[in-house]
C-alpha positions as CSV (number, residue, x, y, z in Angstrom):
1,M,13.6,-19.9,-31.2
2,S,13.0,-18.9,-27.2
3,V,10.0,-18.0,-26.5
4,R,10.0,-15.6,-23.1
5,L,7.0,-16.3,-20.4
6,Y,6.5,-14.0,-17.3
7,V,4.8,-15.9,-14.2
8,P,4.7,-13.5,-11.4
9,A,6.6,-14.3,-8.0
10,D,4.6,-11.5,-6.3
11,A,3.5,-12.9,-2.6
12,A,-0.5,-13.2,-3.4
13,A,0.7,-15.1,-6.8
14,L,2.8,-17.2,-4.8
15,A,-0.1,-17.6,-2.1
16,V,-2.6,-19.4,-5.1
17,G,0.5,-21.7,-6.7
18,A,2.4,-19.6,-8.9
19,D,5.2,-21.2,-8.2
20,K,4.0,-24.9,-8.9
21,V,2.3,-23.1,-12.2
22,A,5.8,-21.7,-13.2
23,A,7.7,-25.6,-12.5
24,E,5.0,-27.4,-14.6
25,I,5.4,-25.0,-17.4
26,A,9.1,-25.8,-17.3
27,K,8.5,-29.4,-17.2
28,Q,6.1,-29.5,-20.1
29,A,8.1,-27.5,-22.2
30,E,11.4,-29.7,-21.3
31,A,9.1,-32.9,-22.7
32,R,8.1,-31.2,-25.9
33,G,11.7,-30.1,-26.6
34,L,10.7,-26.4,-26.4
35,D,13.1,-23.3,-25.3
36,V,11.1,-21.5,-23.3
37,E,12.5,-18.6,-20.9
38,I,10.5,-18.2,-17.8
39,I,10.8,-14.8,-15.9
40,R,9.5,-14.1,-12.6
41,N,7.9,-10.8,-12.6
42,G,5.8,-8.5,-9.8
43,S,2.0,-8.9,-9.9
44,R,0.1,-6.4,-12.5
45,G,-2.2,-6.5,-9.6
46,M,-5.2,-8.2,-10.9
47,L,-5.4,-10.6,-7.8
48,W,-8.6,-12.6,-9.0
49,L,-6.8,-13.4,-12.3
50,E,-3.3,-15.1,-10.1
51,P,-1.6,-16.8,-10.9
52,L,-1.4,-14.9,-14.4
53,V,0.8,-16.4,-17.1
54,E,2.1,-13.7,-19.9
55,V,3.6,-15.0,-23.0
56,V,5.7,-12.6,-25.1
57,T,4.1,-12.5,-29.0
58,P,5.3,-10.4,-31.7
59,K,1.5,-8.4,-30.9
60,G,2.3,-7.9,-27.7
61,R,2.3,-9.5,-24.6
62,V,-0.9,-12.1,-24.2
63,A,-2.2,-13.3,-20.7
64,F,-4.0,-16.4,-19.1
65,G,-5.0,-16.5,-16.2
66,P,-5.9,-17.8,-13.3
67,V,-3.7,-20.9,-14.5
68,K,-3.5,-24.0,-12.3
69,P,-0.8,-26.4,-12.8
70,S,-3.8,-29.2,-13.9
71,D,-4.3,-26.1,-16.9
72,V,-0.5,-26.1,-18.0
73,A,-0.6,-29.2,-20.6
74,S,-3.7,-28.4,-22.3
75,L,-2.0,-24.6,-22.5
76,F,0.6,-26.3,-24.2
77,E,-1.5,-28.1,-26.7
78,A,-3.6,-25.4,-27.8
79,G,-0.3,-23.7,-28.7
80,F,-0.6,-20.8,-25.8
81,T,3.3,-20.2,-26.5
82,D,2.3,-18.5,-30.1
83,G,-0.4,-16.5,-28.2
84,N,-3.3,-19.0,-29.4
85,T,-6.6,-19.1,-28.1
86,H,-7.5,-21.2,-25.1
87,P,-10.6,-20.9,-22.7
88,L,-8.3,-18.9,-20.1
89,C,-7.1,-16.3,-22.5
90,L,-7.6,-12.9,-21.9
91,G,-6.3,-11.3,-24.8
92,L,-3.7,-8.5,-24.6
93,T,-2.5,-8.0,-21.1
94,E,-2.6,-4.4,-21.8
95,E,-6.2,-4.5,-23.0
96,I,-7.4,-6.0,-20.0
97,P,-10.3,-3.0,-18.7
98,F,-9.3,-3.2,-15.2
99,L,-5.6,-2.6,-16.4
100,K,-6.6,-0.2,-19.5
101,G,-8.3,2.2,-17.3
102,Q,-5.8,3.1,-15.1
103,T,-2.9,5.7,-15.0
104,R,0.5,4.3,-14.1
105,L,2.8,6.3,-13.1
106,T,4.1,4.6,-10.0
107,F,3.8,1.2,-10.9
108,A,4.1,1.7,-14.7
109,R,6.9,-1.0,-14.6
110,C,5.4,-3.5,-12.2
111,G,4.8,-6.7,-13.6
112,I,6.4,-5.9,-17.2
113,I,10.1,-6.1,-16.2
114,D,12.4,-8.7,-13.9
115,P,12.2,-6.6,-10.6
116,L,16.0,-7.5,-10.4
117,S,17.6,-6.6,-13.8
118,L,18.9,-2.9,-13.7
119,E,19.4,-3.2,-17.2
120,E,15.5,-3.8,-18.0
121,Y,14.8,-0.8,-14.9
122,R,16.7,1.6,-17.2
123,Q,15.3,0.2,-20.6
124,H,11.8,1.1,-19.0
125,G,12.6,4.7,-18.3
126,G,14.1,3.9,-14.6
127,L,17.1,6.3,-13.4
128,K,16.3,9.2,-15.4
129,G,14.8,11.1,-12.3
130,L,18.0,10.3,-10.5
131,E,20.0,11.5,-13.4
132,K,18.5,14.6,-13.5
133,A,18.7,15.1,-9.5
134,V,22.6,14.7,-9.5
135,S,22.8,17.9,-11.6
136,L,20.7,20.2,-9.4
137,T,21.0,21.7,-6.2
138,S,19.5,20.6,-2.9
139,A,16.9,23.2,-2.5
140,E,15.6,23.1,-6.2
141,I,15.0,19.1,-6.0
142,V,13.0,20.2,-2.6
143,A,11.5,23.0,-4.7
144,Q,10.0,20.4,-7.5
145,V,8.5,17.9,-4.8
146,T,7.0,20.7,-3.2
147,E,5.6,22.2,-6.6
148,S,4.3,18.9,-7.5
149,G,2.0,18.9,-4.7
150,L,2.9,15.5,-3.5
151,R,1.4,14.3,-0.4
152,G,2.4,11.8,2.4
153,R,1.0,8.3,0.9
154,G,1.1,6.8,4.3
155,G,-2.2,8.2,5.1
156,A,-1.6,11.7,7.1
157,G,-1.7,13.8,3.5
158,F,1.2,15.9,4.6
159,P,3.1,17.5,2.0
160,T,6.3,16.1,1.4
161,G,7.8,19.0,0.4
162,I,7.7,21.0,3.4
163,K,9.0,17.7,5.6
164,W,12.1,17.6,3.0
165,K,12.6,21.2,3.5
166,T,12.2,21.0,7.5
167,V,15.2,18.0,7.3
168,A,17.0,20.0,4.3
169,D,17.3,23.2,6.8
170,A,18.8,21.2,9.5
171,K,22.0,21.6,10.7
172,A,23.8,17.9,11.4
173,D,26.4,16.0,10.7
174,Q,24.4,13.3,9.8
175,K,20.9,12.6,8.6
176,Y,18.8,9.8,7.4
177,I,16.2,8.8,5.2
178,V,13.8,6.0,6.7
179,C,11.2,4.3,4.3
180,N,8.3,3.4,6.4
181,A,7.1,0.2,4.3
182,D,5.6,-1.3,7.5
183,E,2.3,-2.0,5.9
184,G,-0.3,-3.2,8.9
185,D,-3.6,-2.0,7.2
186,S,-6.0,-4.8,6.3
187,G,-6.7,-4.8,2.9
188,T,-3.6,-3.1,1.9
189,F,-0.4,-4.5,-0.4
190,A,0.7,-1.3,-2.4
191,D,3.9,-1.3,-0.6
192,R,4.6,-5.3,-0.7
193,M,3.7,-5.1,-4.4
194,M,6.3,-2.5,-5.3
195,M,9.3,-3.7,-3.0
196,E,8.7,-7.1,-5.1
197,G,7.7,-5.7,-8.5
198,D,9.8,-2.7,-8.9
199,P,12.1,-2.3,-5.8
200,F,14.5,-0.2,-8.2
201,L,12.1,2.4,-8.1
202,L,12.2,2.6,-4.3
203,I,15.8,2.6,-4.1
204,E,16.1,5.7,-6.4
205,G,13.5,7.6,-4.6
206,M,15.4,6.8,-1.5
207,I,18.4,8.4,-3.2
208,I,16.9,11.3,-4.7
209,A,15.7,12.5,-0.9
210,G,19.0,11.7,0.3
211,I,20.7,13.9,-2.0
212,A,17.8,16.7,-1.6
213,V,18.1,16.9,2.1
214,G,21.9,15.9,2.7
215,A,21.2,12.6,4.3
216,T,23.8,9.9,3.3
217,R,22.3,6.8,5.3
218,G,18.9,5.3,4.5
219,Y,17.0,2.3,6.0
220,V,13.8,0.4,4.8
221,Y,11.8,-0.7,7.3
222,T,9.4,-3.5,6.7
223,R,7.6,-6.3,8.5
224,S,8.5,-9.8,9.0
225,E,5.5,-10.8,7.6
226,Y,7.2,-9.8,4.2
227,P,9.6,-12.3,3.7
228,H,9.6,-12.3,-0.2
229,A,9.8,-8.2,-0.1
230,I,12.6,-8.5,2.0
231,A,14.8,-11.0,-0.1
232,V,13.7,-9.0,-3.1
233,M,15.0,-5.5,-1.8
234,E,18.3,-6.9,-0.3
235,K,19.0,-8.6,-3.6
236,A,17.8,-5.2,-5.2
237,V,20.1,-3.0,-3.0
238,A,23.1,-5.1,-3.8
239,V,22.6,-5.1,-7.3
240,A,22.4,-0.9,-7.1
241,R,25.2,-1.2,-4.9
242,Q,27.9,-3.2,-7.6
243,A,26.3,-0.9,-10.1
244,G,27.6,2.1,-8.3
245,L,24.0,3.7,-7.7
246,L,24.6,3.1,-3.8
247,G,28.2,3.8,-2.4
248,P,30.4,6.9,-2.0
249,S,29.4,8.2,-5.1
250,V,25.9,7.8,-6.5
251,L,26.6,7.8,-10.3
252,G,29.6,9.4,-9.7
253,S,28.2,12.4,-8.6
254,G,30.3,12.9,-5.7
255,Y,27.1,12.5,-3.6
256,S,27.6,9.6,-1.1
257,F,24.0,7.6,0.1
258,D,23.6,4.0,1.0
259,M,20.9,2.3,2.5
260,E,20.0,-1.3,4.1
261,V,16.7,-3.2,5.1
262,R,15.4,-3.9,8.3
263,A,12.6,-6.0,9.5
264,G,10.5,-5.5,12.5
265,A,8.4,-8.0,14.2
266,G,5.2,-6.9,12.9
267,A,3.7,-4.7,15.8
268,Y,0.7,-2.3,14.0
269,V,1.9,0.4,16.4
270,C,5.4,0.5,14.5
271,G,3.8,1.9,11.4
272,E,3.3,5.1,13.3
273,E,6.6,7.0,12.4
274,T,8.0,7.4,16.1
275,S,7.4,3.7,17.0
276,L,9.2,2.6,13.8
277,L,12.4,4.8,14.8
278,N,12.3,3.5,18.0
279,S,12.1,0.2,16.4
280,L,14.9,0.9,14.4
281,E,16.9,1.8,17.1
282,G,16.7,-1.3,18.9
283,K,14.3,-0.1,21.5
284,R,10.6,-1.1,22.3
285,G,8.0,0.1,19.6
286,T,6.5,2.4,21.7
287,V,5.0,6.2,20.4
288,R,7.3,9.4,21.4
289,A,5.9,12.4,22.1
290,K,6.0,15.0,19.8
291,P,7.5,18.0,19.8
292,P,10.2,17.4,18.9
293,L,9.4,16.3,15.6
294,P,11.4,13.5,13.5
295,A,12.4,15.8,10.8
296,L,14.6,17.7,13.9
297,Q,15.2,14.8,16.1
298,G,14.4,11.2,14.3
299,L,16.5,8.0,14.2
300,F,19.3,8.4,16.8
301,G,17.8,12.0,17.6
302,L,19.1,13.7,14.5
303,P,17.1,15.0,11.6
304,T,15.2,12.1,9.7
305,V,12.7,12.0,6.8
306,V,10.2,9.6,7.4
307,N,8.5,8.7,4.2
308,N,6.1,5.8,3.0
309,V,6.9,3.5,-0.2
310,M,4.6,5.3,-2.3
311,S,5.8,8.8,-1.2
312,L,9.1,7.7,-2.1
313,T,8.5,6.3,-5.3
314,S,6.3,9.0,-6.8
315,V,9.4,11.1,-6.1
316,P,11.6,9.8,-9.4
317,V,8.3,10.4,-11.4
318,I,8.4,14.4,-10.3
319,L,12.3,14.5,-11.4
320,D,11.9,13.2,-14.6
321,K,8.7,14.5,-15.8
322,G,8.8,17.7,-13.9
323,P,6.1,18.5,-10.9
324,A,3.8,20.2,-13.6
325,F,2.9,17.0,-15.3
326,Y,2.7,15.5,-12.0
327,R,0.3,18.1,-10.3
328,N,-1.7,18.2,-13.1
329,Y,-3.3,14.8,-12.4
330,G,-5.9,14.6,-9.4
331,V,-8.3,16.9,-7.8
332,G,-8.4,20.0,-5.2
333,R,-5.5,19.6,-3.2
334,S,-4.5,16.0,-4.3
335,H,-2.6,15.8,-7.0
336,G,-0.9,13.3,-8.8
337,T,-2.0,9.5,-8.5
338,I,-2.9,6.9,-5.8
339,P,-2.8,3.2,-6.1
340,I,-5.8,1.9,-4.9
341,Q,-6.2,-1.1,-3.3
342,I,-9.8,-3.1,-3.5
343,A,-10.1,-6.1,-1.1
344,G,-13.1,-7.9,0.5
345,N,-16.1,-8.6,-0.6
346,V,-15.4,-7.7,-3.9
347,K,-15.4,-9.2,-7.6
348,H,-12.3,-7.7,-8.9
349,G,-9.9,-7.3,-6.1
350,G,-6.5,-5.9,-6.9
351,L,-4.4,-2.8,-7.3
352,Y,-5.8,0.3,-9.3
353,E,-3.5,3.4,-9.9
354,T,-5.4,6.3,-10.7
355,A,-5.4,9.8,-10.7
356,F,-7.5,11.4,-7.4
357,G,-11.1,12.0,-8.5
358,L,-12.8,8.8,-8.8
359,T,-16.0,8.0,-6.7
360,L,-16.4,5.3,-4.4
361,H,-19.1,4.1,-6.8
362,Q,-17.0,3.6,-9.5
363,L,-14.0,2.2,-7.4
364,I,-16.7,-0.6,-6.1
365,E,-19.2,-1.1,-8.3
366,E,-17.3,-0.2,-11.6
367,I,-14.0,-1.0,-11.3
368,G,-14.7,-3.8,-8.6
369,G,-17.7,-5.2,-10.4
370,G,-19.8,-5.4,-6.8
371,T,-19.7,-8.0,-4.5
372,I,-18.0,-11.5,-5.2
373,T,-21.4,-13.0,-3.5
374,G,-23.9,-11.1,-5.6
375,R,-25.1,-9.5,-2.6
376,P,-25.6,-5.5,-2.5
377,V,-23.1,-4.0,-0.9
378,K,-23.6,-2.6,2.8
379,A,-20.5,-0.7,3.6
380,V,-17.0,0.3,2.8
381,Q,-14.1,0.7,5.1
382,V,-11.5,3.2,3.4
383,G,-8.2,3.5,5.2
384,G,-7.6,0.2,7.1
385,P,-8.6,-0.9,10.4
386,L,-8.6,2.5,11.5
387,G,-11.1,3.8,8.4
388,A,-14.3,5.0,8.7
389,Y,-17.0,2.9,7.4
390,F,-19.0,4.5,4.5
391,P,-22.7,3.2,3.6
392,P,-24.3,3.5,0.1
393,S,-25.5,6.8,0.3
394,L,-22.0,8.0,0.7
395,F,-20.5,6.1,-2.9
396,D,-20.6,9.7,-4.7
397,T,-17.9,10.6,-2.3
398,V,-14.7,11.6,-4.5
399,F,-11.3,9.6,-3.8
400,D,-9.8,13.3,-2.1
401,Y,-8.1,14.0,1.2
402,E,-10.5,16.9,1.7
403,A,-13.6,14.9,0.4
404,F,-13.1,12.2,2.9
405,A,-12.3,14.4,5.6
406,A,-15.7,16.3,5.2
407,R,-17.9,13.2,5.6
408,D,-15.4,12.2,8.8
409,G,-13.5,9.7,6.8
410,L,-9.7,9.2,6.0
411,I,-8.4,7.7,2.8
412,G,-4.9,6.6,4.7
413,H,-3.3,4.1,2.8
414,A,-6.0,3.9,0.0
415,G,-7.0,0.1,1.0
416,I,-10.9,-0.3,0.2
417,V,-12.4,-3.5,2.0
418,V,-16.1,-4.0,0.5
419,F,-18.8,-6.0,3.1
420,D,-22.2,-7.0,1.7
421,D,-25.4,-6.9,3.5
422,S,-24.9,-9.7,5.9
423,A,-22.2,-7.8,7.7
424,D,-23.0,-6.6,11.3
425,M,-21.3,-3.6,11.9
426,L,-21.5,-4.2,15.6
427,K,-19.8,-6.9,15.4
428,Q,-17.2,-4.7,13.2
429,A,-17.2,-1.7,15.8
430,R,-16.1,-4.2,18.4
431,F,-13.4,-5.6,16.1
432,A,-12.2,-1.6,15.8
433,M,-11.9,-1.8,19.8
434,E,-10.3,-5.2,19.9
435,F,-7.8,-4.7,17.5
436,C,-6.9,-1.2,19.1
437,A,-6.2,-3.2,22.4
438,A,-4.4,-5.7,21.2
439,E,-2.1,-3.5,19.2
440,S,-1.6,-0.7,21.7
441,C,1.9,0.0,22.8
442,G,0.7,0.7,26.4
443,K,1.9,4.1,26.7
444,C,-1.0,6.2,26.7
445,T,-4.2,5.3,29.0
446,P,-6.7,6.6,26.4
447,C,-5.4,4.0,23.8
448,R,-4.6,1.3,26.4
449,I,-7.7,1.5,28.8
450,G,-10.1,2.9,26.1
451,S,-10.0,0.4,23.7
452,T,-10.2,-2.5,26.3
453,R,-13.5,-0.6,28.1
454,G,-14.9,0.1,24.4
455,V,-14.8,-3.8,24.0
456,E,-16.7,-4.4,27.3
457,V,-19.4,-2.0,26.1
458,A,-19.8,-3.2,22.9
459,D,-20.2,-6.6,24.4
460,K,-22.9,-5.0,26.7
461,I,-24.7,-3.2,23.8
462,A,-24.9,-6.8,22.0
463,K,-26.5,-8.4,24.8
464,G,-29.1,-5.5,25.0
465,V,-27.8,-4.3,28.5
466,E,-28.6,-0.9,29.1
467,T,-28.5,-0.2,25.3
468,E,-29.2,3.9,25.3
469,K,-26.7,4.4,28.4
470,N,-23.8,2.2,26.9
471,L,-24.6,3.8,23.4
472,A,-23.7,7.1,25.1
473,L,-20.7,5.3,27.0
474,L,-19.3,4.2,23.8
475,T,-19.5,7.8,22.4
476,D,-17.7,9.3,25.1
477,L,-14.5,6.7,25.2
478,C,-14.9,7.3,21.6
479,N,-14.1,11.0,22.2
480,T,-11.6,10.6,24.7
481,M,-9.3,8.4,22.5
482,K,-9.9,10.5,19.5
483,F,-8.7,14.1,21.4
484,G,-6.6,12.4,24.2
485,S,-4.5,9.4,22.2
486,L,-0.6,10.2,21.5
487,C,-1.0,8.2,17.9
488,A,-3.4,8.0,15.6
489,L,-3.8,4.0,16.7
490,G,-5.8,5.4,19.8
491,G,-6.9,8.6,17.9
492,F,-8.1,6.9,14.8
493,T,-9.9,3.8,16.3
494,P,-13.3,5.9,17.2
495,Y,-13.6,6.2,13.4
496,P,-14.7,2.9,12.2
497,V,-16.9,2.8,15.7
498,L,-19.0,5.8,15.4
499,S,-19.1,5.4,11.7
500,A,-20.7,2.2,11.9
501,M,-23.3,3.8,15.1
502,R,-23.9,6.7,12.9
503,H,-24.4,5.1,9.6
504,F,-25.9,1.4,10.9
505,P,-27.9,2.4,14.0
506,Q,-30.1,-0.9,13.3
507,D,-27.2,-2.8,14.2
508,F,-26.8,-1.4,17.2
509,A,-30.5,-1.6,18.1
510,P,-31.4,-4.0,21.3
511,T,-32.3,-7.4,20.1
512,P,-35.9,-8.5,21.6
513,L,-36.2,-11.4,23.6
514,I,-37.7,-14.4,21.9
515,E,-39.9,-16.3,24.1
516,A,-38.9,-20.1,24.2
517,A,-41.4,-22.3,22.4
518,E,-44.0,-24.2,24.4
């Protein structure tokens, strides 16, 4: 009787030896004459447990991890293929507290199925949203997405339904769907996990978007640093095309939609939608002035929907379960679930999908387990390298777009990076300016020059040179960048700088000179 095992092929698992673990399992099974089927799945998102090996048993899938190649022989000796106990045994995967406490709507299949098996995708509820979409009119699909309250998961939080309606109402012979998968924020990995672990969900979401707005062509724009995601997506697109999901008649409906994957060189600014469009057209990735909006004059000057991976992968759930089902999750104007990525100096780092509404304290201390060093948490940065730093006094902040905005923060792509009390916040503020200077496309002066001057001023503060004067100058530079930059790169860089200055003033105080010992 064949035993089915799952070993992730997710990039995070590969980085800690998943391929070697899979090879050793195959080797040990052959040596013992055991019939073992190894499925390379996506990650469950519990990154501190990778490589996580799962065994299918009559009771359910039993997890073992983190597994090293040197552990494999002892696993077989303990009879792990029957789900028997071992020091690395974590019990039933679904009962692991980090996973059990989640509300998985978009990541419901990630880590469970073979990412490239369309049959398994269907068996686990895939394509139900698309099957409903082909029976609806464009206006009905847009209305359902609008009613769901879905907002852009890429960071801006703009209502998805409004964007779709603008493109749907535009008159043009050709329209496009562009998926922004240029995931460049530090501490974020949800897009990559989705593309590697459940690529058909993204394809399904893009097809529905195409039907909704009258677009017949789609592009997934990602970064060259994601070779595994690119490979999986390209294979999935080929499988979908062969199965009739893509092509001249989607599911035999008469709707036409096809798509392809494009890789950028990894410029951070190409995460901004107009820079992305320029890059996709083969031009230099520089920011365009708005208006015109991409919804009206986007790719090749034609109406274009530009949505993030998480936005598009939420759509099939909405069409399948209904807008009310989705809208009932969350708080305030933040509806649905959000895949929060917990990273940095934290014990239990990984992806945690939940409804909006948890506090930072719950996410960091209860779910994340506090710092891995055991030291007190000093700050968390939410929303990538351009997100604000929050001190423990603000850990009662609820994960909600408006709640963060009220405290001069932003959710962004929902990445949380944790720092303990050894972090120097002046150095972190300097890094924000340095990052902006390195990644600026150079088109606008506030971003290009302001960030360079910001680094210089931070260095003067660090040396104790006219501290008060330079703190005032740094604040002035931030205000100029915030209100004068063309895009969010220059406009949001002030968030980490100003928050570090406001919440951690002791790190910006002049360092007293120490007299040399006699």
